[in-house]
N, C-alpha and C positions, 0 to 999 in steps of 0.2 A: 505493499499500500506507501510506504514511503516515496520508492521510487517511482511511481504512479506522481505523487503529489510535484517531483521536481520537477520531471519530464512535463510535466505543465507549466512548472514554475520560467524552465527552460523554456516553450514554444512563448509564454505571456512578454519573457525576454524581446528572445528574438523579435513578434510582433510591436513592441516599444519603438527597438533601434529602427524599425522599418518605417514606420509612422514619425519617428528622433529625423530621420536619414528626408524624404519626402518632406515635411515640415525647410528645412536645413536648405533643400531643392528649391525651396514655394519662395521661400528668404529671400535668397538668392537674386532671385525670377522679377519676384517685388524695388527690391535695391536696383539691380537694374533700369527696371521701367521707369523707378522715381527717377533717378537722371539724365536717360533718356526722356523724359519728362522737364527737363532745368531743373531738378533737385538737385544742388551740393551736397557731399557727403557731410557735411558738419551739419544742412539740414533733414536730415535722412537716421546721421546718428541716432539722436534722440527719441523721436518713432518706434525703432529698430530695435531701443533702450542695448545698443553695446555701446562700445568707443570709435572714431572716428577708423582705428588702427585696423579692428578688425570687421567695419563695415566695409574697410577697401579689400580685407583680405578676399570676405567675402565677397565681392564686384570678382574678384582673379577671378577666382576659383568660377562663380559665372559665365565667365565671359569665357572661358576655355571652350576649344570645342569638342 
């Protein structure tokens, strides 16, 4: 019974990790869209709840082919 619970917990971890990655990608797309509409990184950062350096990093990642 304990192994079944552990497997269930591990599946939940995997699902949460997938959702986290999807959210990170969505944030990257939103940052790119905001910048394309004329917003600066300094404007975007507080709305994302991130530092400007982290926004720069996400922006670079989102623009990678």
